[in-house]
C-alpha positions in Angstrom: 0.2 0.2 0.0 2.3 2.8 -1.4 2.7 6.2 0.7 0.8 4.9 4.0 2.9 3.8 7.3 1.4 3.5 10.9 3.1 4.9 13.7 0.5 3.4 16.5 -2.8 2.1 16.9 -4.8 1.7 20.2 -8.1 -0.5 20.8 -10.2 0.9 23.4 -13.7 -0.8 24.8 -16.8 0.9 25.5 -15.1 1.7 29.2 -12.6 3.9 27.5 -10.0 1.4 28.4 -6.9 0.3 25.9 -7.5 -3.2 25.5 -4.6 -3.7 22.7 -2.0 -1.5 21.2 0.8 -1.7 18.9 3.7 1.0 18.3 6.3 0.3 15.1 9.5 2.0 16.4 10.8 2.1 12.4 8.2 4.3 11.2 8.7 6.0 14.5 12.2 6.6 13.7 11.3 8.4 10.4 8.7 10.8 12.4 11.7 11.8 14.5 13.9 12.5 11.7 11.3 14.4 10.1 10.6 16.5 12.9 14.6 16.8 13.5 14.6 18.4 10.0 11.3 20.8 10.6 12.2 22.2 13.7 16.1 21.4 14.0 17.3 20.5 17.6 14.6 22.2 19.6 11.9 19.7 18.1 11.9 18.0 21.7 10.7 20.8 23.5 7.2 20.2 23.2 6.3 23.6 25.5 7.0 25.5 22.3 5.5 24.1 19.6 2.5 22.0 21.3 2.4 19.0 19.2 3.1 15.3 20.3 6.5 14.3 19.5 6.8 11.2 21.4 3.8 8.8 21.4 1.7 8.6 24.4 1.2 5.9 27.0 -1.9 3.7 26.6 -3.4 5.5 30.1 -2.5 8.9 28.2 -4.6 8.0 25.3 -7.7 6.8 27.5 -7.8 9.8 29.2 -7.8 12.3 26.4 -10.3 10.0 24.5 -12.2 10.3 27.6 -12.2 13.7 28.0 -12.5 14.2 24.4 -16.3 12.7 24.3 -17.4 15.5 27.2 -15.9 18.2 24.9 -16.7 16.9 21.3 -20.7 16.4 21.4 -20.8 12.7 21.1 -20.5 9.9 23.3 -18.9 7.9 20.4 -16.0 10.5 20.4 -16.7 12.0 16.9 -16.0 15.8 16.4 -20.5 17.1 16.6 -20.5 20.5 16.6 -22.1 21.9 19.8 -22.8 25.1 21.3 -20.3 24.2 23.9 -17.5 23.6 21.3 -14.2 25.9 21.9 -11.5 26.9 19.7 -8.7 24.1 19.5 -11.5 21.1 19.5 -12.0 19.1 16.4 -16.2 20.0 16.7 -14.7 23.6 16.0 -13.5 22.8 12.6 -17.5 21.8 11.8 -16.6 19.4 9.1 -17.9 16.0 9.0 -14.8 14.6 8.6 -14.1 15.3 12.0 -16.3 12.4 12.9 -13.9 10.0 11.7 -10.2 11.7 11.3 -9.9 13.4 14.8 -7.2 14.5 17.2 -6.3 13.9 20.6 -5.1 16.5 23.3 -2.6 14.5 25.6 -2.6 16.2 29.0 1.1 16.6 30.5 0.8 17.1 34.0 4.2 17.6 34.5 4.5 20.2 32.6 0.7 21.7 33.0 0.2 21.6 29.2 -1.3 19.6 26.8 0.0 18.7 23.0 -1.6 17.6 20.0 -1.7 14.4 18.3 -3.2 14.0 14.7 -4.4 12.4 12.1 -6.0 9.5 14.6 -8.7 7.3 12.2 -11.2 6.6 14.4 -13.0 3.3 13.4 -16.3 2.3 15.6 -17.0 -1.8 15.7 -19.0 -3.7 17.9 -18.1 -2.0 21.7 -14.9 -1.2 20.4 -13.0 2.2 19.2 -9.9 1.7 17.1 -7.6 4.7 16.7 -5.0 4.3 13.9 -2.2 6.9 13.9 -0.8 7.3 10.4 2.7 8.8 9.5 2.6 12.5 8.2 4.8 15.4 7.3 5.1 17.9 10.5 3.7 20.7 7.9 0.6 19.0 7.8 0.2 18.7 11.3 1.3 22.2 11.8 -1.3 23.2 9.0 -4.5 21.3 10.9 -3.1 22.9 14.2 -3.4 26.6 12.7 -7.2 25.1 11.5 -8.3 24.5 15.2 -7.6 28.5 16.3 -9.2 29.9 13.4 -12.2 32.0 14.1 -14.2 30.9 10.7 -14.8 27.5 12.3 -12.4 25.8 10.1 -14.3 26.5 6.6 -15.4 29.7 5.4 -17.0 30.5 2.0 -14.1 31.6 -0.3 -11.4 29.8 1.5 -9.4 27.6 -0.4 -7.6 26.0 2.9 -9.9 23.7 4.5 -9.7 20.0 5.9 -10.9 18.0 2.6 -7.9 19.8 0.6 -5.4 19.1 3.3 -6.7 15.3 3.4 -6.5 15.1 -0.4 -2.6 15.4 0.0 -2.5 12.5 2.4 -3.2 9.0 1.0 -2.0 7.3 4.3 -5.5 8.5 5.3 -6.9 6.2 2.6 -4.7 3.5 4.0 -5.2 3.8 7.8 -9.0 3.6 7.1 -8.3 0.4 5.6 -6.6 -0.8 8.3 -9.2 0.0 10.7 -11.9 -1.5 9.0 -10.0 -4.8 8.9 -9.1 -5.2 12.4 -12.7 -4.3 13.2 -13.7 -7.0 11.5 -11.2 -9.2 13.0 -11.8 -8.3 16.5 -15.8 -9.2 16.5 -15.5 -12.0 13.6 -16.7 -10.4 11.2 -13.7 -10.9 8.7 -15.3 -13.1 5.5 -14.9 -13.1 2.1 -17.9 -12.0 -0.2 -19.9 -14.3 -1.6 -20.3 -15.9 -4.6 -23.7 -16.8 -6.1 -23.2 -19.8 -8.5 -26.3 -20.2 -11.1 -27.4 -23.5 -10.9 -27.3 -25.4 -14.1 -30.6 -27.2 -15.3 -28.8 -30.5 -16.0 -28.3 -32.5 -12.5 -24.6 -33.2 -13.8 -24.0 -29.3 -13.8 -25.6 -28.8 -10.1 -24.0 -31.6 -8.9 -20.7 -30.5 -10.1 -21.2 -27.1 -8.7 -22.5 -28.6 -5.5 -19.3 -30.7 -5.2 -17.0 -28.1 -6.7 -18.1 -26.0 -3.6 -17.3 -27.9 -0.6 -13.9 -29.1 -1.9 -14.6 -32.4 -3.3 -13.0 -32.2 -6.8 -9.6 -31.9 -6.8 -8.9 -32.1 -3.1 -6.3 -35.1 -3.8 -4.6 -32.9 -6.1 -4.4 -29.7 -4.2 -1.2 -28.9 -3.0 -2.4 -26.3 -0.2 -5.7 -26.2 1.3 -7.1 -22.7 1.4 -7.5 -20.7 5.0 -10.8 -22.1 5.5 -13.1 -24.8 4.4 -15.7 -23.6 1.6 -19.2 -23.6 2.7 -22.2 -24.2 -0.1 -25.7 -23.1 1.4 -28.7 -22.7 -0.6 -30.0 -19.2 -0.6 -33.1 -18.2 1.5 -36.6 -19.2 0.0 -37.2 -22.1 -2.2 -36.5 -19.5 -5.2 -32.7 -19.6 -4.8 -30.9 -18.9 -7.9 -27.9 -21.1 -6.8 -25.6 -22.0 -4.0 -23.3 -19.2 -2.3 -19.4 -20.3 -2.1 -17.4 -19.0 0.4 -13.9 -19.7 1.9 -15.1 -17.3 4.8 -16.3 -19.2 8.1 -19.4 -17.6 9.4 -18.5 -16.7 13.1 -20.5 -14.7 15.1 -19.4 -11.6 17.9 -16.4 -12.8 19.9 -14.1 -11.3 22.7 -11.1 -9.7 21.7 -8.4 -12.3 20.5 -4.7 -10.8 21.0 -2.9 -13.3 19.5 -4.5 -13.7 16.4 -4.4 -9.7 16.4 -0.5 -9.9 16.9 -0.5 -12.3 14.2 -2.3 -10.6 11.7 -0.1 -7.4 12.2 2.8 -8.7 12.3 2.6 -10.7 8.7 0.3 -8.1 6.9 2.2 -4.9 7.8 5.7 -5.5 9.0 7.3 -2.7 10.3 4.0 -0.7 10.2 3.9 -0.5 6.2 0.5 -2.4 5.1 1.4 -4.9 2.6 -1.7 -7.3 2.3 -4.5 -7.0 4.6 -6.4 -10.2 3.4 -7.0 -12.0 6.6 -7.8 -15.2 4.5 -4.1 -14.9 3.2 -2.5 -14.4 6.7 -4.5 -17.0 8.2 -3.3 -19.8 5.2 0.4 -18.7 5.5 0.2 -19.1 9.5 -1.4 -22.5 9.3 0.0 -24.4 6.5 3.6 -22.7 5.8 5.4 -23.1 2.3 7.2 -26.1 0.6 9.5 -26.2 -2.7 6.5 -27.5 -4.2 4.6 -24.5 -3.9 7.3 -22.5 -5.6 5.4 -20.5 -8.9 7.2 -21.2 -12.3 10.9 -19.5 -12.2 9.7 -17.1 -15.4 6.5 -15.8 -13.4 6.3 -13.5 -10.5 3.6 -14.8 -7.8 1.5 -11.8 -6.3 1.2 -11.2 -2.6 -2.5 -11.8 -3.1 -2.0 -15.6 -3.8 0.1 -17.1 -1.9 -0.9 -20.8 -3.1 -1.0 -22.3 -6.1 -4.5 -23.8 -7.1 -4.5 -27.6 -8.2 -7.4 -29.5 -9.5 -11.0 -28.9 -11.4 -10.8 -25.6 -13.1 -13.2 -23.0 -13.5 -14.3 -19.4 -13.2 -17.5 -17.9 -11.4 -18.7 -14.3 -11.3 -21.3 -12.6 -9.3 -23.1 -9.4 -9.3 -25.0 -8.2 -6.5 -26.4 -4.9 -6.4 -28.3 -2.8 -3.6 -30.9 -0.4 -4.5 -31.4 3.0 -2.1 -34.4 5.2 -3.0 -36.3 8.1 -1.3 -40.0 8.0 -2.7 -42.2 11.2 -2.3 -44.5 11.4 -5.0 -44.5 14.9 -5.1 -44.3 17.4 -7.5 -41.6 19.7 -5.8 -39.5 16.6 -4.9 -38.0 14.5 -7.2 -37.5 10.7 -6.2 -34.1 9.8 -5.9 -33.2 6.0 -6.9 -29.2 4.9 -6.6 -27.6 1.7 -7.3 -24.2 0.6 -5.2 -23.2 -2.9 -7.1 -20.2 -5.2 -6.8 -18.8 -7.7 -9.1 -17.7 -10.7 -7.1 -15.2 -13.4 -8.4 -13.9 -16.9 -7.7 -11.2 -18.4 -9.9 -10.4 -22.0 -9.7 -7.2 -21.7 -12.2 -4.1 -23.5 -11.8 -0.8 -21.4 -12.1 -0.4 -17.7 -12.6 -2.9 -16.9 -15.3 -4.6 -13.6 -16.5 -8.2 -13.4 -16.8 -9.8 -10.6 -19.1 -13.6 -9.3 -20.1 -15.1 -6.4 -22.0 -17.4 -4.3 -19.4 -19.9 -3.3 -22.6 -22.7 -0.8 -22.4 -21.0 1.4 -19.5 -23.2 4.6 -21.0 -26.0 2.8 -20.7 -25.9 1.9 -17.5 -25.1 5.1 -16.1 -22.4 4.2 -14.0 -20.9 6.7 -12.0 -18.1 5.8 -9.8 -15.7 2.6 -10.4 -13.3 1.1 -8.1 -11.2 -2.1 -8.4 -9.2 -4.9 -6.6 -5.5 -4.2 -6.7 -5.3 -7.3 -9.0 -6.8 -5.2 -11.5 -5.8 -3.6 -14.4 -7.9 -1.1 -16.5 -5.8 -0.4 -20.0 -8.4 0.6 -22.1 -10.8 3.2 -21.5 -13.7 4.5 -23.4 -17.4 6.1 -23.5 -18.9 2.2 -24.4 -16.3 0.0 -23.9 -13.9 -0.8 -20.7 -11.5 -4.1 -20.6 -10.8 -5.3 -17.7 -7.8 -7.7 -16.9 -6.8 -9.1 -13.7 -4.4 -11.7 -12.0 -6.8 -13.5 -10.0 -6.6 -14.0 -6.3 -7.2 -17.3 -4.5 -10.5 -17.6 -3.1 -13.6 -15.5 -3.4 -12.7 -11.6 -3.7 -14.1 -8.5 -4.7 -13.0 -7.3 -8.3 -15.1 -4.3 -8.6 -17.4 -1.8 -7.0 -19.5 0.9 -8.9 -22.4 3.2 -8.5 -25.2 3.8 -10.7 -28.7 5.5 -11.8 -31.3 2.5 -12.2 -32.0 2.1 -15.6 -35.1 0.3 -15.7 -36.9 2.3 -13.4 -37.8 2.0 -9.7 -38.6 -1.7 -8.9 -41.4 -0.5 -6.7 -43.2 2.5 -7.4 -46.5 4.5 -6.0 -47.0 5.9 -3.1 -48.2 5.9 0.7 -50.3 8.3 2.6 -51.2 8.5 6.2 -53.9 10.9 7.4 -54.4 11.4 11.2 -57.9 11.9 11.7 -57.4 12.5 15.5 -54.4 12.6 17.5 -54.5 8.8 18.3 -56.1 7.5 14.9 -55.5 7.4 11.6 -56.6 6.3 8.0 -53.7 4.9 5.3 -53.5 4.0 1.7 -51.0 2.3 -0.2 -51.0 2.5 -4.3 -47.8 0.5 -5.7 -46.4 -0.8 -8.9 -44.0 -3.6 -8.8 -41.8 -4.1 -11.7 -43.5 -2.2 -14.2 -41.5 -2.6 -17.2 -39.4 -5.4 -16.4 -39.2 -8.6 -18.6 -38.2 -12.1 -18.0 -35.3 -13.4 -16.8 -36.1 -10.8 -14.0 -38.1 -11.8 -11.4 -38.9 -10.7 -7.8 -38.2 -13.3 -5.4 -40.4 -11.6 -2.4 -41.6 -7.9 -1.5 -42.2 -6.6 1.9 -43.8 -3.1 2.9 -43.3 -2.3 6.5 -45.0 0.9 8.2 -42.5 1.7 11.3 -44.2 3.5 14.5 -41.6 3.0 17.0 -42.9 6.2 19.3 -46.6 4.7 19.4 -48.4 1.7 20.5 -50.9 -0.2 18.1 -53.9 -1.3 20.0 -56.1 -1.4 17.0 -55.5 -1.8 13.3 -58.1 -2.8 10.5 -57.0 -3.3 6.5 -57.5 -5.6 3.3 -54.8 -5.6 0.8 -55.5 -6.5 -2.8 -52.6 -8.8 -2.6 -50.4 -10.7 0.2 -50.8 -10.6 3.8 -50.7 -8.5 6.9 -48.9 -8.8 10.2 -48.9 -6.3 13.2 -46.7 -6.0 16.3 -47.1 -3.5 18.9 -44.9 -0.8 16.6 -45.3 -1.9 13.1 -47.2 -2.9 10.5 -45.9 -5.6 8.0 -47.6 -6.1 4.6 -46.0 -9.0 2.8 -47.2 -8.3 -0.9 -45.0 -11.5 -2.3 -44.0 -13.9 0.2 -40.9 -15.5 -0.1 -40.5 -18.1 -2.4 -43.6 -17.4 -4.2 -41.6 -15.3 -7.0 -43.1 -12.9 -9.6 -41.3 -13.4 -12.7 -41.2 -10.9 -15.5 -44.3 -9.6 -14.7 -45.7 -5.9 -13.5 -47.7 -6.3 -10.5 -50.6 -3.7 -9.1 -51.3 -3.9 -5.4 -53.5 -1.3 -3.1 -54.1 -1.7 0.9 -56.5 0.7 2.4 -57.0 0.6 5.9 -57.2 2.5 9.5 -55.1 2.5 12.5 -55.5 3.2 16.1 -52.6 4.1 18.6 -52.8 4.1 22.4 -53.3 7.5 23.9 -50.2 9.9 24.7 -51.3 9.8 28.5 -50.1 6.1 28.8 -46.6 7.3 26.9 -44.4 9.9 27.7 -43.5 11.7 24.7 -39.8 12.7 23.6 -40.7 16.1 23.4 -39.4 18.8 21.5 -35.5 19.7 20.8 -34.0 22.9 20.7 -30.5 23.3 20.0 -29.8 26.7 20.3 -26.8 29.1 21.9 -27.4 27.8 25.6 -27.9 24.2 26.2 -30.8 21.4 24.8 -34.4 22.3 26.4 -37.1 20.0 27.0 -40.2 21.0 28.0 -41.5 18.0 30.0 -40.6 18.5 33.3 -38.5 20.8 35.9 -36.6 17.6 36.8 -35.5 16.6 33.2 -34.9 20.4 32.7 -32.4 20.5 35.4 -30.8 17.1 34.6 -30.5 18.7 30.9 -28.1 21.3 32.2 -25.4 19.0 33.2 -26.0 16.8 29.8 -23.4 18.0 27.4 -23.1 15.0 24.5 -26.6 15.2 22.2 -25.9 11.6 21.9 -26.0 11.2 25.7 -28.9 13.1 25.8 -30.6 11.1 23.2 -29.7 7.8 24.8 -30.9 8.7 28.4 -34.3 10.1 27.0 -35.0 6.8 25.0 -34.0 4.4 27.8 -36.0 6.4 30.5 -39.1 7.9 28.8 -39.7 6.0 25.4 -40.3 2.4 23.9 -37.6 0.8 22.6 -36.2 2.4 19.4 -33.0 1.8 17.4 -30.9 4.7 17.1 -30.4 4.1 13.5 -34.0 5.5 13.2 -32.8 8.8 12.8 -36.2 9.9 11.3 -38.9 8.0 13.4 -39.8 11.2 15.3 -43.6 12.3 15.2 -43.1 14.8 12.4 -42.3 12.1 10.0 -43.8 9.1 8.9 -42.3 6.8 6.0 -42.6 3.1 4.9 -39.9 0.9 4.1 -39.4 -1.3 1.1 -37.7 -4.7 1.3 -37.2 -7.1 -1.8 -34.8 -8.8 -3.9 -35.0 -9.7 -7.8 -32.9 -12.0 -9.5 -31.9 -13.0 -13.0 -30.0 -9.5 -13.9 -29.3 -6.3 -12.8 -31.1 -3.0 -12.4 -28.4 -0.8 -13.9 -27.6 -2.8 -17.1 -24.2 -4.1 -15.6 -23.6 -7.8 -17.1 -20.9 -9.9 -18.4 -21.3 -12.0 -21.1 -19.0 -15.4 -20.2 -18.2 -16.3 -24.0 -15.7 -13.1 -24.1 -14.1 -14.1 -21.0 -10.7 -15.0 -22.1 -7.8 -16.8 -20.0 -4.6 -16.6 -20.6 -2.3 -19.2 -20.9 -5.8 -20.5 -22.6 -7.6 -23.2 -20.8 -10.6 -25.0 -20.6 -12.7 -23.7 -17.8 -16.3 -23.1 -17.5 -17.1 -19.8 -16.9 -20.4 -19.2 -14.8 -22.3 -15.9 -14.3 -25.1 -14.8 -12.0 -26.6 -11.5 -10.8 -29.3 -10.7 -8.0 -30.5 -7.4 -6.4 -31.7 -6.5 -2.9 -33.0 -3.3 -1.4 -30.9 -1.0 0.7 -32.7 2.1 2.5 -35.6 2.0 0.0 -38.4 4.7 1.7 -41.9 5.6 1.1 -42.1 8.7 2.5 -45.8 9.8 3.6 -47.2 11.6 0.5 -49.6 13.7 3.5 -47.3 14.6 6.0 -43.7 16.3 6.4 -40.6 14.6 4.8 -36.8 15.4 4.8 -35.0 16.0 1.6 -32.0 17.2 0.1 -31.9 20.5 -1.8 -30.7 20.7 -5.3 -28.2 22.6 -6.3 -29.5 25.8 -9.2 -26.9 26.1 -11.7 
């Protein structure tokens, strides 16, 4: 990973105690040489510069992070702008990036002063906070220190210098983020390879070959070295699964911090503080299996770091395109609907030796691809409006070959409107009128579709409704409408569905409301009681306040539902579509070439799933992003 070196890293638990740390003396030596060149022999005098030239101890990091949470406006340590933000704090810079690239003020008790440690990459995973300190030039640290003291809060209209422009000069930030994400996945047991969905052949032999090959039956005796973990083959959800899921990664649940695993991974993946290979499967495979003379590649070929072992056995290559649809549907003339697609191309290449695989990505202009990023093994030598050739030397096992963002070329898979009118404070009438898969044709098929109306702050005591299609189920805080039950897919045709009904909630007298929040120059104000107002004066953190209110007065609600207040009503849509993509992205197996040429079957499959697909209440208030006027 060029341009990235890590000085140190720390892992803190939710009690703000450092449970694991690692320092890299080789990188630290480079930092001291840079400081000596920048400041001369006086660089060791912290009083003069206010910069932390020496790495702080674990106790100092824990204390500084705990203090930061009290002053930066977030229980997670993010830099969120609040009324109490002061000069010299990240929240004073007032930039979204300070939620993830933070600084710490290390208190020096013997010197009665504090020094600045920056940039620290903050990544939250489960109950842990991961801090990564990459190596930057002292001049970059000085530039950020000046931003903390600017009266314009760091970013002013017309100002060229800002934190975003500063970070663009630091590629080490991207590398440090990747290190933090990988360490987080290892800590909680989420480190796993991407799934590859293999389309089942209509013949028994093809399906049998897919199943036996995926669990490692074919070519076991001929394989020189196993991969890190056995391959698991499981059927997809529902009877309408498109095929089998092939993955080398174990599906582990959350677990306690495995320090030995962390030490092994860090020592192997980033020796001397420079990240080289952050693939967990590769690192574990090397540790478990070692190397033998028979594993050496031909002398005329260079074995890449992402393929520590050569595959031997039955050869084949599989591609899967997985797309996630995000939408905000308003059904209003003044607010346009928004539909975006996030996609990825996963691959599994069981090929002997070190071959190169190439294929064209046709129709990029019709697919409206906005963003493209590739695995380090890929080369993109040919660019064009309608053509883009992709060549790569595949790693061992499953890997993510490409990511992209695009617009939906076929139109929204679920469109229509949701209306909820409150005829009284506790009773309302609603109406859904939807059209599914309009304009879609086979082989695209919707496997299931479910609409959920969440009411996390109201308790449902009565419900009456009769949908034209599907079934309805209710809980205390939600209504779930299964338009297409799982396993009863609708292939290649449009479906209309309506759902009128009434709903009644328990009176507010039996439930304490969340009250109104006001963020002004003073502290936050709640209008419920004198006791709560008195407690509120002692609350500095916004998230502290919200968590306290929800735990004390309100029914259970997920903090990831920021718009579930009384002011907003919406319905969530969940669905799965198989048989193709909505962006138009596709791979033609007949155009996939392998060099040196081998006879290896090429399988391709695609599926689409819903992400945050929201139908906002047409008759109520709704948040929307203001479009810029050119």
